[in-house]
Structures are given as structure tokens and as C-alpha cells.
TILUM-593751 format. One record per atom (N, C-alpha, C, CB): x, y, z. Coordinates in steps of 0.2 Angstrom, whole numbers, padded with zeros to 4 digits, always signed. Glycine has a CB too. Example, Ala and Ser with C-alpha at 12.3 -4.5 7.8 and 13.67 -1.06 7.14 Angstrom:
# residues 2
+0066-0028+0039/+0062-0022+0039/+0066-0016+0039/+0057-0022+0045/+0064-0011+0035/+0068-0005+0036/+0064+0000+0039/+0070-0003+0029/
This chain:
# residues 243
+0143+0056-0034/+0139+0061-0030/+0135+0056-0025/+0133+0064-0035/+0136+0058-0019/+0133+0055-0013/+0126+0055-0013/+0136+0057-0006/+0123+0049-0011/+0115+0048-0011/+0113+0046-0004/+0113+0043-0017/+0112+0051+0000/+0110+0049+0007/+0114+0044+0010/+0102+0047+0006/+0120+0046+0012/+0124+0042+0016/+0121+0041+0023/+0131+0045+0017/+0125+0038+0027/+0123+0036+0034/+0120+0041+0038/+0129+0033+0038/+0123+0047+0039/+0120+0052+0043/+0114+0056+0040/+0126+0057+0045/+0115+0057+0034/+0109+0061+0031/+0103+0056+0030/+0111+0063+0024/+0104+0050+0029/+0098+0045+0029/+0095+0045+0036/+0101+0038+0027/+0099+0045+0041/+0097+0045+0048/+0093+0051+0050/+0102+0044+0053/+0095+0057+0048/+0092+0063+0049/+0086+0064+0045/+0097+0069+0048/+0086+0062+0039/+0080+0062+0035/+0074+0058+0038/+0081+0060+0028/+0076+0052+0040/+0071+0047+0043/+0069+0050+0050/+0074+0040+0044/+0073+0054+0054/+0071+0056+0060/+0067+0062+0060/+0077+0058+0064/+0068+0066+0055/+0064+0073+0055/+0061+0075+0049/+0069+0078+0057/+0061+0071+0043/+0058+0073+0037/+0054+0068+0033/+0064+0075+0032/+0049+0065+0037/+0045+0060+0034/+0038+0062+0033/+0045+0054+0039/+0037+0069+0033/+0030+0071+0032/+0027+0070+0025/+0029+0078+0034/+0031+0071+0020/+0029+0070+0014/+0028+0063+0012/+0035+0073+0009/+0032+0058+0014/+0031+0051+0013/+0024+0049+0017/+0037+0047+0016/+0023+0051+0023/+0017+0049+0026/+0011+0052+0023/+0017+0052+0033/+0011+0058+0020/+0005+0061+0017/+0004+0057+0010/+0006+0068+0015/+0010+0056+0007/+0009+0052+0000/+0006+0045+0001/+0016+0051-0003/+0008+0042+0007/+0005+0035+0008/-0003+0036+0009/+0008+0032+0015/-0005+0041+0013/-0012+0042+0014/-0016+0044+0007/-0013+0048+0019/-0013+0048+0003/-0016+0049-0004/-0016+0043-0008/-0012+0054-0007/-0011+0039-0008/-0011+0032-0012/-0017+0028-0009/-0004+0029-0011/-0017+0027-0003/-0022+0023+0000/-0029+0025-0002/-0022+0022+0008/-0030+0032-0002/-0037+0034-0003/-0038+0033-0011/-0037+0042-0002/-0033+0034-0015/-0034+0033-0022/-0035+0026-0024/-0029+0036-0026/-0031+0021-0021/-0032+0014-0023/-0038+0011-0020/-0026+0010-0020/-0041+0013-0015/-0047+0011-0012/-0046+0004-0009/-0052+0011-0017/-0051-0001-0011/-0051-0007-0009/-0047-0012-0013/-0058-0010-0008/-0044-0010-0018/-0040-0015-0023/-0034-0017-0020/-0039-0011-0029/-0033-0024-0020/-0027-0027-0018/-0025-0032-0023/-0029-0031-0011/-0026-0031-0030/-0025-0036-0035/-0018-0035-0038/-0030-0036-0040/-0014-0032-0035/-0007-0031-0038/-0002-0028-0033/-0007-0027-0045/+0004-0028-0034/+0009-0025-0029/+0009-0017-0030/+0016-0028-0030/+0012-0014-0025/+0013-0007-0026/+0021-0007-0026/+0011-0003-0020/+0024-0003-0031/+0031-0003-0032/+0033+0005-0031/+0033-0004-0040/+0037+0005-0026/+0040+0012-0024/+0047+0013-0026/+0039+0013-0017/+0048+0017-0031/+0055+0019-0033/+0058+0025-0029/+0055+0020-0041/+0064+0024-0026/+0066+0029-0022/+0062+0029-0015/+0065+0036-0025/+0062+0023-0012/+0058+0022-0006/+0060+0025+0000/+0057+0014-0006/+0067+0027+0000/+0069+0030+0006/+0069+0025+0012/+0065+0036+0008/+0067+0027+0018/+0067+0023+0024/+0061+0019+0025/+0068+0027+0030/+0057+0018+0019/+0051+0014+0020/+0045+0017+0023/+0053+0008+0023/+0044+0023+0024/+0039+0026+0028/+0032+0025+0024/+0040+0034+0029/+0032+0027+0018/+0026+0025+0014/+0025+0018+0013/+0027+0028+0006/+0030+0014+0012/+0029+0007+0011/+0026+0004+0018/+0036+0003+0010/+0028+0006+0024/+0026+0003+0030/+0018+0004+0030/+0029+0006+0036/+0016+0010+0029/+0009+0012+0029/+0005+0007+0024/+0007+0019+0027/+0007+0006+0018/+0004+0002+0013/+0004-0005+0015/+0008+0003+0006/+0009-0008+0018/+0009-0014+0020/+0004-0015+0026/+0016-0016+0023/+0004-0011+0030/-0001-0011+0036/-0008-0012+0033/+0000-0005+0041/-0009-0008+0028/-0016-0008+0025/-0017-0015+0020/-0017-0002+0021/-0012-0019+0020/-0013-0025+0017/-0010-0026+0010/-0020-0027+0016/-0006-0021+0008/-0003-0021+0001/+0004-0025+0001/-0002-0014-0001/+0005-0028-0005/+0012-0030-0006/+0016-0025-0009/+0012-0036-0011/+0022-0023-0006/+0026-0018-0008/+0033-0020-0010/+0026-0013-0002/+0035-0017-0016/+0042-0018-0018/+0045-0012-0019/+0042-0022-0025/+0051-0011-0015/+0054-0004-0015/+0061-0004-0017/+0054-0002-0008/+0063+0001-0021/+0070+0002-0023/+0073+0009-0021/+0071+0001-0031/+0079+0009-0019/+0082+0015-0018/+0090+0015-0019/+0081+0017-0010/+0093+0020-0021/+0100+0020-0023/+0104+0020-0017/+0102+0026-0027/+0102+0022-0011/+0105+0022-0005/+0105+0016-0001/+0103+0028-0001/+0110+0012+0000/+0110+0006+0004/+0108+0008+0011/+0117+0003+0004/+0110+0014+0014/+0108+0016+0021/+0101+0017+0021/+0112+0022+0022/+0098+0019+0016/+0090+0020+0016/+0087+0013+0016/+0088+0025+0011/+0089+0009+0012/+0087+0002+0011/+0087-0002+0018/+0090-0002+0006/+0093-0001+0021/+0093-0004+0028/+0088-0002+0033/+0100-0003+0031/+0087+0005+0033/+0081+0008+0037/+0075+0005+0035/+0081+0015+0037/+0073+0005+0029/+0067+0002+0026/+0066-0005+0028/+0066+0003+0018/+0071-0009+0028/+0070-0016+0030/+0069-0017+0037/+0077-0020+0028/+0072-0013+0041/+0070-0013+0048/+0063-0010+0050/+0075-0009+0052/+0061-0005+0046/+0054-0002+0048/+0049-0007+0045/+0054+0005+0044/+0050-0010+0039/+0044-0014+0036/+0047-0020+0033/+0041-0010+0030/+0049-0025+0038/+0052-0031+0036/+0047-0036+0031/+0053-0035+0042/+0041-0034+0031/+0037-0038+0026/+0037-0036+0019/+0029-0037+0028/+0041-0030+0018/+0042-0028+0011/+0048-0031+0008/+0042-0020+0011/+0048-0030+0001/+0054-0032-0003/+0058-0026-0005/+0052-0037-0009/+0064-0025-0002/+0068-0019-0004/+0074-0021-0007/+0069-0015+0003/+0076-0017-0012/+0083-0018-0015/+0086-0012-0017/+0081-0022-0022/+0093-0012-0017/+0096-0006-0019/+0096-0006-0027/+0104-0006-0016/+0094+0000-0029/+0093+0001-0036/+0091+0007-0038/+0089-0005-0039/+0091+0009-0045/+0090+0015-0048/+0083+0015-0052/+0095+0018-0052/+0079+0020-0051/+0073+0020-0055/+0074+0019-0063/+0069+0026-0054/+0080+0021-0065/+0082+0021-0072/+0081+0014-0075/+0089+0023-0073/+0083+0009-0071/+0083+0002-0074/+0079-0003-0069/+0089+0000-0076/+0076-0001-0063/+0073-0005-0059/+0067-0009-0062/+0070-0001-0053/+0066-0015-0061/+0061-0019-0064/+0054-0017-0061/+0062-0027-0062/+0050-0016-0066/+0043-0015-0064/+0039-0021-0066/+0040-0008-0068/+0037-0024-0061/+0033-0031-0063/+0026-0029-0066/+0032-0035-0056/+0025-0034-0071/+0018-0033-0074/+0013-0034-0069/+0018-0038-0080/+0007-0031-0070/+0002-0032-0065/+0002-0028-0059/+0001-0039-0064/+0006-0022-0059/+0007-0018-0053/+0000-0014-0052/+0013-0013-0054/-0002-0013-0046/-0008-0009-0044/-0006-0002-0044/-0011-0011-0038/+0000+0000-0042/+0002+0007-0042/+0010+0007-0042/-0001+0010-0035/+0012+0013-0044/+0019+0014-0044/+0020+0021-0042/+0022+0014-0052/+0025+0022-0037/+0025+0028-0033/+0033+0031-0033/+0023+0028-0026/+0034+0037-0034/+0040+0040-0033/+0039+0047-0029/+0044+0042-0040/+0041+0046-0023/+0039+0052-0018/+0046+0055-0016/+0036+0049-0012/+0045+0062-0016/+0051+0066-0014/+0056+0068-0019/+0054+0062-0008/+0054+0070-0025/+0059+0073-0030/+0063+0067-0033/+0063+0078-0027/+0061+0061-0032/+0065+0055-0035/+0067+0056-0042/+0061+0049-0034/+0062+0058-0046/+0064+0058-0053/+0068+0064-0055/+0057+0059-0057/+0069+0069-0050/+0073+0075-0052/+0081+0073-0050/+0071+0080-0047/+0082+0069-0046/+0089+0068-0043/+0094+0065-0049/+0089+0063-0038/+0100+0068-0049/+0105+0066-0054/+0110+0061-0051/+0108+0072-0057/+0108+0058-0045/+0112+0053-0042/+0115+0048-0047/+0109+0049-0036/+0110+0046-0051/+0111+0041-0057/+0113+0046-0063/+0106+0036-0059/+0119+0045-0066/+0121+0050-0071/+0117+0049-0077/+0129+0049-0072/+0114+0043-0078/+0110+0042-0084/+0103+0046-0084/+0108+0034-0084/+0101+0049-0078/+0095+0052-0078/+0095+0058-0082/+0093+0054-0070/+0089+0059-0086/+0088+0065-0090/+0081+0065-0093/+0093+0065-0096/+0079+0069-0097/+0072+0070-0099/+0070+0064-0103/+0071+0076-0103/+0075+0061-0106/+0073+0054-0110/+0072+0049-0105/+0079+0053-0114/+0075+0048-0100/+0074+0043-0095/+0067+0044-0091/+0080+0043-0090/+0065+0050-0090/+0059+0052-0087/+0053+0049-0092/+0058+0060-0086/+0054+0051-0099/+0049+0048-0103/+0049+0041-0104/+0051+0051-0110/+0055+0038-0103/+0055+0030-0103/+0052+0027-0097/+0063+0028-0104/+0053+0030-0092/+0050+0028-0085/+0043+0028-0086/+0053+0031-0079/+0040+0034-0088/+0033+0034-0089/+0030+0029-0093/+0031+0042-0091/+0033+0028-0099/+0031+0023-0104/+0031+0016-0100/+0035+0023-0110/+0036+0014-0097/+0037+0008-0094/+0032+0007-0088/+0044+0007-0091/+0030+0012-0085/+0025+0012-0079/+0018+0011-0082/+0025+0019-0075/+0017+0014-0088/+0010+0013-0091/+0010+0005-0093/+0009+0017-0097/+0015+0003-0096/+0015-0004-0098/+0014-0009-0092/+0021-0006-0102/+0017-0008-0086/+0017-0012-0081/+0011-0012-0077/+0023-0010-0076/+0007-0006-0077/+0001-0005-0072/-0005-0009-0075/-0001+0002-0072/-0009-0012-0070/-0015-0015-0071/-0020-0009-0074/-0018-0018-0065/-0025-0011-0078/-0030-0006-0080/-0033-0003-0074/-0036-0010-0084/-0033+0004-0074/-0035+0007-0068/-0030+0009-0063/-0041+0004-0065/-0024+0006-0064/-0018+0007-0060/-0016+0014-0060/-0012+0002-0062/-0012+0016-0055/-0010+0023-0053/-0002+0024-0053/-0013+0025-0047/+0000+0029-0057/+0007+0031-0056/+0007+0038-0052/+0010+0032-0063/+0010+0038-0046/+0010+0044-0042/+0017+0047-0041/+0006+0043-0035/+0018+0053-0042/+0025+0056-0041/+0024+0063-0040/+0030+0054-0047/+0029+0066-0037/+0030+0074-0037/+0036+0075-0041/+0031+0076-0030/+0037+0081-0044/+0042+0082-0048/+0044+0090-0048/+0041+0080-0056/+0050+0091-0045/+0052+0098-0044/+0052+0102-0051/+0058+0099-0041/+0049+0108-0051/+0049+0112-0057/+0053+0119-0056/+0042+0114-0059/+0054+0122-0062/+0057+0129-0061/+0053+0133-0056/+0058+0133-0068/+0056+0137-0052/+0053+0140-0047/+0053+0136-0040/+0046+0142-0049/+0056+0131-0040/+0056+0127-0034/+0060+0131-0028/+0060+0120-0035/+0065+0135-0030/+0068+0139-0025/+0065+0146-0026/+0076+0139-0026/+0062+0149-0021/+0059+0156-0021/+0064+0161-0023/+0056+0158-0015/+0062+0166-0027/+0066+0172-0029/+0064+0178-0025/+0066+0173-0037/+0068+0181-0021/+0075+0180-0020/+0076+0174-0016/+0078+0186-0017/+0082+0171-0017/+0084+0165-0014/+0084+0166-0006/+0090+0162-0016/+0080+0161-0002/+0080+0162+0005/+0087+0160+0008/+0075+0158+0008/+0088+0162+0014/+0095+0160+0017/+0095+0153+0019/+0096+0165+0023/+0100+0151+0021/+0101+0144+0023/+0096+0142+0029/+0108+0142+0025/+0094+0136+0030/+0089+0134+0035/+0093+0129+0040/+0083+0130+0032/+0092+0130+0046/+0096+0126+0051/+0090+0123+0055/+0101+0130+0056/+0090+0116+0056/+0086+0112+0060/+0089+0108+0065/+0081+0109+0056/+0087+0106+0070/+0090+0102+0075/+0085+0097+0078/+0093+0106+0081/+0088+0091+0079/+0084+0085+0083/+0087+0084+0089/+0083+0079+0078/+0085+0078+0092/+0088+0076+0098/+0096+0075+0098/+0085+0070+0101/+0098+0072+0093/+0105+0070+0092/+0108+0072+0085/+0106+0062+0093/+0105+0077+0082/+0107+0079+0075/+0105+0086+0074/+0104+0074+0070/+0109+0088+0069/+0107+0095+0066/+0109+0095+0059/+0112+0101+0070/+0105+0099+0055/+0107+0100+0048/+0106+0107+0046/+0102+0095+0044/+0110+0109+0042/+0110+0116+0038/+0110+0115+0031/+0116+0121+0041/+0105+0118+0028/+0104+0116+0020/+0102+0123+0017/+0099+0111+0019/+0104+0123+0011/+0102+0129+0006/+0102+0126-0001/+0108+0135+0007/+0098+0130-0005/+0097+0128-0012/+0098+0134-0016/+0090+0125-0013/+0101+0132-0022/+0102+0137-0027/+0099+0134-0034/+0109+0139-0028/+0095+0139-0037/+0092+0137-0044/+0096+0140-0050/+0084+0139-0044/+0097+0136-0055/+0100+0138-0061/+0095+0138-0066/+0106+0133-0062/+0095+0143-0070/+0090+0144-0075/+0091+0139-0082/+0090+0151-0078/+0098+0139-0084/+0099+0135-0090/+0106+0131-0089/+0100+0140-0096/+0105+0125-0089/+0099+0121-0090/+0095+0121-0083/+0101+0114-0092/+0089+0120-0083/+0085+0121-0077/+0087+0116-0072/+0078+0120-0078/+0090+0118-0066/+0093+0113-0061/+0093+0117-0054/+0100+0111-0063/+0092+0112-0049/+0093+0115-0042/+0099+0111-0039/+0086+0113-0039/+0103+0115-0035/+0108+0112-0032/+0107+0113-0024/+0115+0115-0034/+0106+0108-0021/+0105+0108-0013/+0111+0106-0009/+0099+0104-0012/+0113+0110-0005/+0119+0109-0001/+0117+0108+0006/+0125+0114-0002/+0120+0103+0009/+0118+0101+0016/+0124+0099+0020/+0113+0095+0016/+0124+0102+0026/+0130+0100+0031/+0126+0097+0037/+0134+0106+0034/+0128+0091+0039/+0125+0088+0045/+0130+0087+0051/+0122+0081+0042/+0127+0087+0057/+0131+0085+0063/+0127+0080+0066/+0132+0092+0067/+0130+0075+0069/+0126+0069+0072/+0130+0067+0078/+0125+0063+0067/+0127+0066+0084/+0130+0064+0090/+0130+0057+0090/+0126+0067+0096/+0136+0054+0090/+0137+0046+0090/+0141+0045+0097/+0141+0044+0084/+0141+0038+0099/+0145+0036+0105/+0152+0038+0104/+0144+0028+0105/+0155+0039+0098/+0162+0041+0098/+0162+0049+0098/+0164+0038+0091/+0157+0052+0098/+0157+0060+0098/+0153+0063+0092/+0164+0062+0098/+0154+0069+0091/+0151+0073+0086/+0154+0071+0079/+0150+0080+0087/+0149+0070+0074/+0152+0068+0067/+0149+0073+0062/+0150+0061+0065/+0153+0076+0058/+0150+0081+0053/+0151+0078+0046/+0154+0087+0054/+0146+0079+0042/+0147+0077+0035/+0143+0082+0030/+0143+0070+0034/+0145+0081+0024/+0142+0086+0019/+0140+0082+0013/+0147+0091+0017/+0134+0084+0010/+0132+0081+0004/+0129+0087-0001/+0126+0076+0005/+0130+0086-0007/+0127+0091-0012/+0123+0087-0017/+0133+0095-0015/+0117+0089-0018/+0113+0085-0023/+0111+0090-0029/+0106+0083-0019/+0111+0087-0034/+0109+0090-0041/+0103+0088-0043/+0115+0090-0046/+0098+0092-0044/+0091+0090-0046/+0089+0093-0053/+0086+0091-0041/+0087+0089-0058/+0085+0092-0064/+0078+0094-0063/+0085+0086-0070/+0076+0100-0066/+0069+0103-0065/+0065+0102-0072/+0070+0110-0063/+0059+0101-0071/+0054+0100-0077/+0048+0104-0076/+0052+0092-0077/+0046+0107-0082/+0040+0111-0082/+0034+0107-0082/+0040+0116-0089/+0029+0109-0078/+0023+0105-0077/+0020+0104-0084/+0018+0109-0073/+0019+0108-0089/+0016+0107-0095/+0019+0102-0099/+0015+0113-0099/+0026+0101-0098/+0030+0096-0102/+0028+0089-0099/+0037+0098-0102/+0028+0089-0093/+0027+0083-0089/+0020+0080-0091/+0028+0083-0082/+0015+0085-0091/+0008+0083-0092/+0008+0080-0099/+0003+0089-0091/+0011+0083-0104/+0011+0081-0111/+0014+0074-0112/+0015+0086-0115/+0019+0073-0108/+0022+0066-0109/+0018+0061-0106/+0029+0066-0105/+0015+0062-0100/+0010+0058-0097/+0004+0056-0102/+0007+0060-0090/+0001+0062-0105/-0004+0061-0110/-0002+0057-0116/-0007+0067-0112/+0004+0058-0118/+0006+0054-0124/+0007+0047-0123/+0013+0057-0127/+0008+0045-0116/+0009+0038-0114/+0003+0035-0113/+0013+0038-0108/-0003+0038-0113/-0009+0035-0112/-0013+0036-0105/-0009+0028-0114/-0010+0040-0101/-0012+0041-0094/-0018+0047-0094/-0007+0043-0090/-0023+0046-0090/-0027+0051-0088/-0024+0055-0082/-0034+0048-0086/-0023+0061-0083/-0019+0065-0078/-0022+0070-0074/-0013+0069-0082/-0021+0070-0067/-0023+0075-0063/-0017+0078-0059/-0028+0072-0057/-0016+0084-0058/-0011+0088-0055/-0013+0091-0049/-0007+0092-0060/-0010+0090-0043/-0012+0094-0037/-0006+0098-0035/-0014+0088-0032/-0007+0102-0030/-0002+0107-0028/+0002+0103-0022/-0005+0113-0024/+0000+0098-0020/+0003+0094-0014/+0000+0088-0013/+0004+0098-0008/+0003+0084-0008/+0000+0077-0006/-0006+0078-0001/+0005+0073-0003/-0006+0084+0002/-0011+0086+0007/-0012+0093+0007/-0010+0083+0014/-0018+0096+0009/-0019+0103+0008/-0014+0107+0013/-0026+0105+0011/-0012+0104+0018/-0007+0108+0022/+0000+0106+0021/-0008+0106+0030/+0002+0103+0016/+0008+0101+0014/+0010+0103+0007/+0010+0093+0015/+0010+0109+0005/+0011+0112-0001/+0018+0115-0002/+0005+0116-0004/+0022+0114-0006/+0029+0117-0007/+0029+0121-0014/+0035+0112-0006/+0032+0126-0014/+0033+0130-0021/+0036+0125-0026/+0037+0136-0020/+0034+0125-0032/+0037+0122-0037/+0037+0114-0037/+0044+0124-0038/+0033+0111-0033/+0033+0104-0032/+0026+0101-0033/+0035+0102-0025/+0023+0101-0039/+0017+0098-0041/+0017+0091-0040/+0015+0100-0048/+0011+0088-0038/+0010+0081-0038/+0006+0078-0043/+0007+0079-0031/+0008+0073-0047/+0005+0070-0053/+0002+0064-0051/+0010+0069-0058/-0005+0063-0052/-0009+0057-0052/-0010+0055-0059/-0015+0058-0047/-0007+0050-0061/-0008+0048-0068/-0011+0041-0068/-0001+0048-0072/-0017+0040-0070/-0021+0034-0070/-0021+0030-0077/-0028+0035-0067/-0020+0024-0077/-0020+0020-0083/-0028+0019-0084/-0016+0014-0083/-0031+0021-0090/-0038+0019-0091/-0040+0012-0090/-0040+0021-0098/-0046+0012-0087/-0048+0005-0085/-0051+0001-0091/-0054+0006-0080/-0052+0004-0096/-0055+0001-0102/-0050-0003-0106/-0058+0006-0107/
């Protein structure tokens, strides 16, 4: 399964960074003045969140399965440390101040090992790695992510690109399938590509229960910012108790 190849990575970075920018602002507000540990971003994409955190004085370690995304991140935020890797087995250094997964990272089935067990495992590893008072922040698509009735395909265009995408939600097992067709203008002419992403869906109450069992204090919000709320995409702020 393709994971943000050259053209989709470029298009995503050109026109779809609002979520990452809002998440960075939320993280900075929640972390406050603390600088006593690194921020680890799993599924860092093109480094939009990382760049804001680095600018604010944080050490950032980023992982993403897409080499193309990592290349963009390295160019945007050369002070960060970025590696190609999966959240399933990416190293979480002890003494982390925050761990972030922005943009349905935990839902994606790019890594065939991803399932509910891996979600639980990641949450446990994050709790162990975080400093007291440290923060795990992520959004996680839930059933109802695609409105019913299903909306028609969406078409968007930029200066040198266009994308058409549509999503279908499956009830059992809970899954979302997102299909995308991209067109990009290059020096060699127009180039067309297609990607299909499969996302596992998780009920909010189940996720809250796993976070609580791991020892986190949990807050759930509708989005990263009041004006940036999507159906079926709650944002979890899970803090490791300071005591």
C-alpha cells in the first residue's frame, strides 16, 4: 500500500497543512515553558508541526513511513532529527516531554502490523517514555468519520497540482477507505497518480478506556482549534500524572 508518494506528499504539503499548524499551536500552549525533554512526532509528514516546535526552542525527533515526506521535513526543519519509520516500532526515548501523532496517524494501515493491539501497545510505551507531566497528543478517526449519506468526491486545485478524493466507510470491521487521484504539473509535463489508503476506525469510549488503563489523565476535544473541527475526528490530550 502506497504511503504518500512523491506527488501526494508534495500536494499535501502545498495545500493541507492546517491541521499540523493548529496541532503545533495546541502543543505549544499545553507544554508551556517546559523544555526539559524532546518532543517526538510519529507520522511527522513534511515537518510542519516540527518546524513550529523547533522555532519555539524544542528538540524534535520525527518519524514517518514516507521517505518523500521525510525529505520535505528535513528541508523545512533542518534542526530536527527525522527518520523513515513506523510508529509501530519507532524508538520512544525516555524522558520525552511530549509525543504527538497528528493527522490520523494511528488509523493508517500502511504498516500491516497496525491493529487495536498495536494502539494499546503504543499508548503503554508512550506512558513509559514520557516525563512526569508529559503529554501524548493525537487525533484518531472514529466511526462516523464519513458523513451519511456519503458525500460526493471532492476536487481541489493549487497552482501546479490538482487532487480528487473520496472516502467510503465500512461498518464491519470499522474501516475507512480513501481514494485519491492526483495531477501535478512538472517540467516534463502533467503527471497523474493514484493512491488508496485504508484506515482503521476506533470508538472514542474504547480509546479513552485504554488511555485510562495506561495511567493517563485524559481530555478529549472536538478538534485542535475551534474553527478546525472534522466529523468523527476527536483529539486526545493524555497527560502523564506529575506525581
